[in-house]
BAVEX-174940 format. One record per atom (N, C-alpha, C): residue in one letter; x, y, z. Coordinates in steps of 0.001 Angstrom, whole numbers, padded with zeros to 6 digits, always signed. Layout:
! residues N
AXYZ ...
This chain:
! residues 285
M+006726+005909+018089 M+008027+005978+017699 M+008552+004722+017221 I+009275+004741+016121 I+009879+003397+015566 I+011095+003113+016297 T+011321+001710+016705 T+012490+001337+017245 T+013025+000031+016379 C+014172-000281+016521 C+014776-001366+015911 C+013893-002558+016176 P+013277-003336+015139 P+012439-004402+015384 P+012970-005550+016006 R+014404-005706+015983 R+014989-006792+016513 R+015316-006734+018028 C+015832-005522+018324 C+016223-005443+019747 C+015591-004083+020386 A+014823-003348+019758 A+013990-002280+020336 A+014985-000952+020694 N+016187-001042+020478 N+016965+000093+020425 N+016793+001058+019518 P+017138+002440+019746 P+016921+003489+018778 P+017496+003160+017475 P+016696+003488+016373 P+017304+003204+014925 P+018399+004102+014549 E+019372+003480+013861 E+020592+004258+013391 E+020832+004065+011943 V+020456+002901+011315 V+020558+002547+009939 V+019087+002272+009455 G+018390+003210+009032 G+017080+003042+008557 G+016219+002667+009808 V+015580+001388+009957 V+014848+001145+011059 V+015623+000307+011943 L+016817-000048+011707 L+017579-000920+012523 L+018628-000092+013300 C+019000-000648+014478 C+020309-000179+015175 C+021453-000652+014466 A+022753+000083+014696 A+023843-000232+014011 A+024261-001719+014208 A+024063-002259+015449 A+024643-003675+015664 A+023667-004654+014739 C+022512-004514+014640 C+021498-005402+013887 C+021797-005245+012553 A+022000-004080+011980 A+022184-003665+010589 A+023534-004497+010234 A+024462-004468+011193 A+025755-005144+010781 A+025648-006699+010547 L+024602-007244+011264 L+024283-008778+011013 L+023851-008946+009593 L+023229-007925+008876 L+022735-008048+007513 L+023710-007383+006531 A+024792-006991+006884 A+025769-006357+006094 A+025870-006952+004626 A+025752-006186+003660 A+025769-006729+002274 A+027288-006388+001837 D+027685-007085+000724 D+028907-006933+000155 D+028966-005392-000645 D+030090-005039-001032 D+030306-003638-001635 D+029557-003480-002922 G+029115-004522-003463 G+028384-004297-004787 G+026958-004043-004720 L+026321-004342-003656 L+024947-004135-003312 L+024652-002575-002915 M+023582-002028-003350 M+023293-000737-002966 M+021723-000670-002704 P+021305+000465-001954 P+019901+000341-001569 P+018851+000307-002736 D+019277+000978-003876 D+018452+000956-004924 D+018271-000463-005547 H+019080-001476-005268 H+018957-002727-005887 H+017908-003611-005148 L+017308-003056-004042 L+016279-003775-003394 L+014915-002880-003342 T+013990-003307-004130 T+012779-002447-004171 T+011547-003305-004029 S+010467-002800-003386 S+009235-003379-003277 S+008133-002667-003502 R+007007-003327-003702 R+005692-002526-004024 R+005048-002080-002830 P+004698-000677-002927 P+004083-000115-001699 P+002752-000874-001224 A+002463-000911+000047 A+001282-001618+000419 A+000516-000736+001492 L-000777-000794+001295 L-001531-000101+002304 L-001419-000708+003793 A-001199-001997+003858 A-000928-002601+005163 A-000105-003860+004920 A+000703-003964+005773 A+001590-005218+005732 A+001296-006149+006962 D+001301-007583+006585 D+001149-008586+007659 D+002436-008876+008265 G+003481-008461+007618 G+004939-008693+008216 G+005957-007751+007331 W+007183-008055+007678 W+008283-007126+006965 W+009466-008060+006621 L+010131-007553+005621 L+011463-008069+005322 L+012272-006811+005395 V+013392-006821+006303 V+014164-005570+006497 V+015511-006001+005961 D+016085-005073+004934 D+017393-005297+004372 D+018384-004788+005263 G+019721-004900+004843 G+020798-004285+005490 G+020914-002835+005530 F+020265-002182+004738 F+020261-000777+004678 F+019158-000128+005561 G+018389-001073+006316 G+017413-000621+007241 G+016141-000270+006593 V+016077-000587+005309 V+014571-000326+004513 V+013659-001677+004796 A+012471-001251+005220 A+011503-002313+005568 A+010562-002478+004383 H+010527-003702+003868 H+009724-004082+002777 H+008444-004876+003198 P+007186-004544+002874 P+006147-005228+003313 P+005847-006643+002808 V+005404-007441+003701 V+005283-008930+003336 V+003607-009132+003600 S+003114-009813+002605 S+001653-010351+002475 S+001572-011588+002954 A+000488-011925+003793 A+000205-013312+004354 A-000051-014282+003215 A-000597-013726+002109 A-000906-014599+000931 A+000365-015098+000305 R+001337-014189-000002 R+002563-014482-000600 R+003406-013343-000933 T+004638-013571-000657 T+005644-012602-001120 T+006785-013082-001820 R+006926-012839-002978 R+007900-013657-003704 R+009334-012692-003930 I+010348-013276-003627 I+011644-012586-003625 I+012615-013061-004760 G+013107-012122-005664 G+013897-012515-006712 G+014359-011350-007667 R+015078-011592-008665 R+015428-010577-009624 R+014420-010131-010604 S+013400-011102-010748 S+012352-010861-011683 S+011523-009648-011313 Q+011227-008807-012335 Q+010340-007574-012086 Q+009014-007761-011389 G+008561-009182-011661 G+007227-009450-011110 G+007312-009834-009703 S+008455-009837-009082 S+008525-010169-007593 S+008024-009054-006957 E+007367-009435-005588 E+007101-008472-004650 E+008243-007585-004072 L+009315-008494-003843 L+010577-007916-003367 L+011552-008311-004377 I+012118-007170-005179 I+012904-007380-006155 I+014386-007054-005587 V+015204-008064-005798 V+016807-007895-005322 V+017549-008278-006498 L+018205-007048-007029 L+019083-006940-008190 L+020561-007368-007713 H+020809-008644-007544 H+022081-009024-007249 H+022490-010231-007863 G+023674-010448-008418 G+024101-011587-009141 G+023883-012992-008565 S+023899-012965-007094 S+023722-014326-006373 S+022278-014732-006323 V+021467-013751-006663 V+019934-014031-006428 V+019151-014410-007871 S+018580-015558-007702 S+017901-015980-008911 S+016643-015158-009311 R+016163-015371-010631 R+015008-014584-011003 R+013855-014844-010094 D+013520-016074-009692 D+012469-016468-008859 D+013206-017365-007745 H+013622-016581-006671 H+014562-017193-005611 H+013735-017917-004596 A+012771-017202-003747 A+012211-017753-002682 A+010921-017061-002418 E+010112-017543-001542 E+008879-016851-001334 E+008511-017155+000259 V+007829-016044+000781 V+007455-016032+002201 V+005835-015843+002176 A+005251-016847+003031 A+003838-016823+003031 A+003515-017450+004489 R+002113-016979+004832 R+001525-017497+006097 R+001245-018943+005826 A+001368-019883+006882 A+001118-021291+006867 A+000419-021511+008063 G-001027-021530+008188 G-001636-021873+009509 G-001475-020650+010450 A-001031-020871+011613 A-000734-019891+012611 A+000480-019197+012409 G+001297-019848+011705 G+002744-019305+011530 G+003001-018752+010167 W+004398-018775+009900 W+004949-018413+008555 W+005939-019637+008065 Q+006147-019496+006757 Q+007067-020418+006087 Q+007742-019670+005014 V+009014-020183+004771 V+009685-019657+003538 V+009962-020901+002751 R+009901-020601+001313 R+010051-021761+000291 R+011215-021405-000703 D+012121-022263-000842 D+013060-022001-001950 D+012338-022366-003224 L+012675-021588-004280 L+012054-021791-005567 L+012943-022452-006444 G+013828-023234-006097 G+014859-023835-006993 G+015863-022954-007454 S+016345-021994-006429 S+017213-021075-006651 S+018758-021580-007042 R+019502-020871-007628 R+020865-021304-007928 R+021761-021411-006751 N+021587-020460-006036 N+022637-020085-004867 N+022006-020466-003455 A+020854-020997-003394 A+020171-021597-002151 A+019605-020297-001343 T+018549-020725-000622 T+018005-019899+000447 T+018444-020514+001750 R+018894-019679+002687 R+019303-020168+004008 R+018469-019334+005170 L+018059-020130+006065 L+017388-019629+007208 L+018183-019803+008472 D+018651-018632+009103 D+019525-018666+010243 D+020756-019486+010075 G+021226-019550+008841 G+022415-020170+008459 G+022186-021606+007940 R+020967-022075+007904 R+020730-023373+007607 R+020072-023319+006174 R+020476-024310+005281 R+020026-024325+003846 R+018591-024811+003979 V+017580-024270+003259 V+016313-024370+003048 V+016165-025547+002007 E+015620-026701+002404 E+015256-027416+001415 E+013709-027737+001222 G+013196-027151+000130 G+011788-027001-000056 G+011198-025991+000791 R+010527-026288+001875 R+009905-025310+002760 R+010435-025449+004195 A+010284-024339+004824 A+010874-024309+006308 A+010028-023430+007129 A+009809-023766+008341 A+009098-022784+009262 A+009736-021631+009468 L+009162-020571+009416 L+009837-019269+009729 L+009486-018432+010993 D+010457-018318+011816 D+010145-017636+013057 D+010317-016122+012911 D+009591-015429+013893 D+009781-013986+013997 D+011214-013790+014202 L+011794-012711+013521 L+013217-012215+013762 L+014312-013205+013275 A+013821-014171+012313 A+014795-014959+011782 A+015494-014254+010655 I+016658-014634+010334 I+017416-014142+009018 I+017404-014973+007986 I+016889-014606+006935 I+016854-015166+005591 I+017787-014647+004758 R+018533-015594+004109 R+019594-015155+003168 R+019238-015769+001780 V+018979-014932+000852 V+018847-015309-000452 V+020015-015061-001343 G+020666-016231-001700 G+022096-015948-002287 G+023004-015353-001230 D+023450-014168-001635 D+024431-013453-000601 D+023692-012311+000029 V+022591-012233-000080 V+021707-010952+000359 V+020878-011398+001745 A+021194-010733+002889 A+020356-011211+004022 A+019323-010324+004331 L+018132-010790+004890 L+016956-009972+005228 L+016485-010470+006564 L+016039-009551+007236 L+015501-009904+008765 L+013995-010077+008520 F+013447-011127+008969 F+011897-011335+008855 F+011314-010870+010117 V+010295-009904+009977 V+009437-009540+010985 V+007995-010045+010821 G+007706-011059+011512 G+006387-011778+011302 G+005267-011162+012072 R+005106-009790+012010 R+003935-009133+012765 R+003957-007744+012068 P+002616-007126+011999 P+002403-005942+011417 P+002890-004764+012332 A+004303-004669+012484 A+004875-003677+013322 A+004794-002388+012600 A+005166-001138+013255 A+004973-000064+012763 A+006300+000350+012174 L+006507-000141+010868 L+007702+000119+010151 L+007280+000874+008971 T+008331+001572+008340 T+007896+002521+007120 T+008340+001708+005909 A+007277+001612+005030 A+007723+000963+003757 A+008365+002012+002691 P+009142+001408+001798 P+009722+002312+000806 P+008639+002815-000282 S+008983+003938-000735 S+008069+004388-001900 S+008440+003663-003229 G+007399+003402-003983 G+007544+002716-005318 G+008245+003633-006196 P+008970+003037-007178 P+009739+003785-008135 P+008762+004461-009271 E+007609+004133-009347 E+006605+004559-010347 E+005598+005412-009679 A+005761+005881-008414 A+004752+006896-007776 A+004580+008062-008564 A+003515+008626-008720 A+003253+009844-009470 A+003938+011123-008609 T+004358+012030-009229 T+004805+013214-008650 T+004145+014355-008871 T+004560+015395-008162 T+003687+016776-008422 T+004801+017778-008731 H+005786+017259-009393 H+006971+018108-010038 H+006536+019110-010938 A+006606+020394-010853 A+006204+021308-011785 A+007040+021250-013097 A+006414+021358-014182 A+007116+021138-015514 A+008269+022290-015729 D+008147+023331-015068 D+009191+024358-015295 D+009988+024615-014179 S+010171+023701-013162 S+010834+023860-012010 S+012226+023306-011880 G+012645+022534-013018 G+013979+021777-012929 G+015092+022699-013634 T+016201+022440-013383 T+017370+023187-013958 T+017949+022293-015206 F+017563+021107-015275 F+017767+020212-016549 F+016634+019843-017215 R+016546+020135-018469 R+015271+019897-019252 R+015684+019456-020627 V+015226+018255-021032 V+015459+017754-022496 V+014117+017118-022937 V+013980+017094-024371 V+012759+016468-024945 V+013303+015473-025828 L+012750+014134-025703 L+013062+013153-026596 L+011873+012890-027425 R+012020+012676-028696 R+010760+012481-029671 R+010971+011212-030410 G+009948+010260-030059 G+009862+009072-030805 G+008756+009172-031865 T+008526+008130-032473 T+007483+008118-033435 T+006100+008259-033037 A+005779+007662-031981 A+004375+007772-031372 A+004300+008384-029950 I+005492+008650-029429 I+005377+009284-028035 I+006598+010258-027836 E+006251+011343-027173 E+007338+012283-026640 E+007653+012131-025202 L+008694+012405-024849 L+009273+012351-023376 L+009827+013719-023081 C+009664+014147-021864 C+010399+015331-021502 C+011018+014969-020065 A+012350+014986-019933 A+013029+014664-018698 A+013361+015830-018055 L+013221+016131-016761 L+013446+017355-016177 L+013670+017249-014622 G+014708+017894-014216 G+014899+017826-012710 G+016298+018659-012466 S+016747+018542-011141 S+017938+019226-010899 S+019085+018482-011213 V+020180+019295-011209 V+021489+018567-011553 V+022174+018255-010323 D+021533+018371-009152 D+022026+017877-007794 D+021981+016264-007949 D+023235+015754-007703 D+023279+014298-007815 D+022535+013487-006798 G+022123+014157-005684 G+021167+013583-004655 G+019704+013490-005050 A+019245+014183-006098 A+017809+014276-006401 A+017522+013425-007545 G+016195+012990-007669 G+015737+012291-008763 G+015071+013288-009757 G+014211+012920-010437 G+013603+013842-011530 G+012237+013336-012049 A+011784+014144-012920 A+010359+013739-013419 A+010440+013401-014702 L+009664+012582-015343 L+009587+012127-016756 L+008219+012419-017165 L+008038+013217-018029 L+006748+013552-018650 L+006513+012789-019873 H+005428+012357-020298 H+005208+011599-021558 H+003887+011913-022095 R+003778+011903-023420 R+002414+012033-023935 R+002457+011516-025469 A+001395+011078-025974 A+001310+010613-027347 A+001675+011739-028269 T+002439+011494-029397 T+002785+012431-030357 T+001582+013343-030982 G+001587+014512-030897 G+000570+015232-031501 G-000560+015732-030402 T-000358+015185-029202 T-001276+015686-028130 T-000672+016784-027167 S-001470+017447-026508 S-001043+018589-025649 S-000650+018142-024234 G-001480+017260-023629 G-001406+017073-022233 G-000439+016108-021874 W+000413+016366-020827 W+001461+015500-020297 W+000940+014585-019190 A+001484+013300-019190 A+001349+012492-017871 A+002647+012581-017340 E+002938+012181-016052 E+003949+012242-015358 E+004362+011067-014387 I+005593+010671-014410 I+006166+009794-013307 I+007269+010241-012715 S+007701+009818-011556 S+008932+010119-011030 S+010153+009177-011423 L+011271+009747-011467 L+012563+008791-011531 L+013468+008908-010475 P+013732+007733-009797 P+014685+007804-008668 P+016048+008326-009135 P+016889+008870-008230 P+018203+009582-008637 P+019037+008772-009619 L+019363+007518-009423 L+020133+006856-010350 L+019585+006752-011679 E+018278+006365-011854 E+017778+006391-013134 E+017617+007695-013902 F+017225+008805-013188 F+017211+010215-013668 F+018664+010654-014123 H+019615+010406-013203 H+020901+010900-013736 H+021585+009917-014824 L+021211+008770-014853 L+021660+007999-016052 L+021019+008568-017305 L+019850+009012-017282 L+019074+009501-018705 L+019616+010890-018784 R+019976+011610-017855 R+020551+013045-017843 R+021939+012815-018655 A+022619+011955-018157 A+024071+011765-018591 A+024034+011481-020175 L+023158+010449-020492 L+023233+010088-021896 L+022632+011001-022823 C+021515+011821-022225 C+020925+012834-023084 C+021960+014119-023347 A+022751+014310-022188 A+023662+015525-022395 A+024727+015024-023346 R+025069+013843-023277 R+026284+013525-024316 R+025680+013620-025740 A+024403+013044-025925 A+023747+013072-027138 A+023723+014463-027679 I+023408+015452-026859 I+023316+016812-027285 I+024666+017437-027713 E+025609+017013-026991 E+027103+017510-027173 E+027467+016992-028502 E+027208+015695-028946 E+027556+015130-030191 E+026493+015041-031282 G+025641+016071-031187 G+024485+016136-031977 G+024672+016111-033394 D+025958+016636-033850 D+026228+016716-035295 D+027029+015425-035774 A+027312+014706-034917 A+028086+013323-035392 A+027087+012536-036251 P+027612+011944-037338 P+026859+011327-038258 P+026322+009989-037897 Q+027022+009224-037134 Q+026765+007888-036722 Q+025396+007866-035733 R+024626+006934-035951 R+023471+006685-035061 R+023714+006628-033563 S+024828+005987-033209 S+025169+005750-031757 S+025960+007062-031383 R+025727+008207-031900 R+026457+009347-031235 R+025999+009418-029743 G+026816+009975-029006 G+026628+010069-027550 G+026899+008993-026752 A+027423+007865-027252 A+027700+006709-026512 A+028719+007007-025230 V+028185+006568-024106 V+029046+006827-022954 V+029431+005392-022419 L+030773+005261-022144 L+031316+004037-021537 L+030588+003579-020285 T+030401+002355-019999 T+029817+001864-018801 T+030818+002282-017605 K+031894+002084-017686 K+032988+002531-016640 K+032689+003975-016399 A+032566+004767-017438 A+032367+006237-017097 A+031194+006669-016333 L+030058+005778-016581 L+028828+005916-015947 L+028868+005556-014572 A+029583+004384-014245 A+029951+004108-012877 A+030543+005160-011966 R+031185+006009-012614 R+032012+007082-011958 R+031208+008187-011674 V+030250+008621-012668 V+029462+009692-012423 V+028057+009555-011891 L+027484+008333-011927 L+026159+008174-011413 L+026244+008297-009745 P+025178+008805-009166 P+025270+009036-007646 P+025026+007644-006825 F+025959+006670-007060 F+025836+005344-006310 F+026133+005731-004873 Q+025429+004933-004045 Q+025779+005161-002525 Q+026997+004302-002041 T+027887+004122-003062 T+029052+003350-002537 T+030308+003690-003659 R+031455+003754-003183 R+032630+004060-003901 R+033129+002756-004809 Y+032510+001583-004589 Y+032832+000526-005267 Y+031958+000214-006580 A+031223+001070-007003 A+030307+000831-008137 A+031111+000374-009330 N+030465-000584-010081 N+031119-001290-011141 N+030153-001312-012325 D+030595-002051-013360 D+029937-002182-014678 D+028492-002963-014367 E+028503-003877-013464 E+027243-004683-013164 E+026373-003592-012473 N+026700-002750-011588 N+025820-001884-010950 N+025227-000919-012016 V+025911-000373-013041 V+025390+000337-014213 V+024308-000393-014931 R+024687-001594-015303 R+023736-002559-016041 R+022397-002672-015434 Q+022427-002845-014082 Q+021232-002942-013225 Q+020265-001565-013336 V+021015-000459-013194 V+020374+000865-013415 V+019849+000852-014787 V+020386+000606-015771 V+019969+000489-017231 V+018719-000245-017309 R+018844-001480-016856 R+017655-002411-016770 R+016451-001654-016122 R+016599-001112-015018 R+015446-000515-014399 R+014824+000561-015212 L+015817+001462-015786 L+015231+002584-016622 L+014432+002125-017843 R+015088+001180-018463 R+014472+000340-019634 R+013136-000021-019251 T+012984-000721-018218 T+011527-001302-017701 T+010558-000147-017588 T+011078+000889-016935 T+010187+002124-016731 T+009823+002764-018096 L+010733+002811-018957 L+010391+003422-020237 L+009405+002384-021058 E+009735+001261-020924 E+008816+000322-021717 E+007372+000459-021209 G+007353+000669-019773 G+006076+000651-019266 G+005094+001842-019730 I+005703+002928-020128 I+004872+004124-020740 I+004957+003977-022350 G+005417+002837-022887 G+005433+002799-024349 G+006589+003247-025089 A+007742+003540-024390 A+008776+004208-025060 A+009942+003127-024917 A+009778+001961-025438 A+010882+001053-025738 A+011783+001609-026762 G+013021+001056-026534 G+014066+001430-027460 G+014801+002761-027433 V+014475+003464-026288 V+015134+004745-026024 V+016619+004637-025661 I+016957+003644-024786 I+018292+003347-024460 I+018959+002218-025161 E+019827+002307-026042 E+020488+001091-026757 E+021909+000956-026227 T+022622+000029-026703 T+023953-000390-026476 T+024759-000642-027502 V+026000-000196-027513 V+027082-000413-028447 V+028243-001287-027788 P+028376-002599-028235 P+029383-003437-027629 P+030738-002558-027624 G+031329-002514-026348 G+032529-001865-026402 G+032601-000419-026225 R+031359+000114-026413 R+031310+001734-026471 R+030288+002214-025347 G+029472+001351-024638 G+028527+001708-023650 G+027230+001891-024054 Y+026587+002892-023651 Y+025088+003126-023846 Y+024721+004546-024469 F+023694+004617-025205 F+023394+005843-025899 F+021895+006029-026021 V+021395+007147-026228 V+020044+007415-026303 V+019687+007422-027923 A+018816+006508-028268 A+018571+006339-029782 A+017602+007215-030267 W+016928+007912-029471 W+015716+008892-030043 W+016417+010279-030116 P+016017+011060-031002 P+016317+012539-031200 P+016190+013317-029774 V+017215+014037-029528 V+017247+014667-028115 V+017374+016282-028478 S+016573+017228-027795 S+016781+018370-027798 S+016650+019169-026560 L+017069+020420-026395 L+016856+021123-025177 L+015397+021712-025020 T+014731+021710-026069 T+013234+022321-026058 T+012438+021345-026608 
């Protein structure tokens, strides 16, 4: 049975009890989807965020930052691209600031270079707090955003096809705002589809842009279907009522990274002052 790693009380917020989660409380602009980590078969330790999600830590090195190359990606304006790293040092652990703009703090003290890291210490990268668990406790790691799915191609209630020059995409899933979806892809002219999953925010962003593109399919301009950033902040299933333009931009960045990873760069484009649109032809079949 999983208990709160800090006090052993029953978990109420992810793996944390409510009192320990309050110690890591984030500002209203941070959401669970802004903290992602790579799945691991085994963890030498953990970093637990304020939403109670445990992210695996490797003894070799776990880098924290906004960069997509980080082991723990934290998409927040106070966090640098390469902010800090945690690693085993002899019999213990240490945290190192990587020249971040807004500092790394350990139990309230600014880290200058490297600092010894004790079990259950609180690391703050910029304005984001993380609980360090320096042992391989029985905590649950989050699923990676690119995990393969077994979503059947005919089981969704929303389905569109996007056709590029060299690749075709098929986005499908439920219109339920709490659910993610599937993204099928194949080289143009081939018959077999490969498939990856899309988390709820990324799927519903793509769904909203594709739906608008279809509604305005007869418009002559290339940027038909553009949706204002503020409108997307209202309709996407953010887990906070304070979602803003920056929250939408972070989701767009993640979706673009996913699309680029399967060779579909340039699907989502921007019109200054008008928001985002799907640049590829979109159809319902």
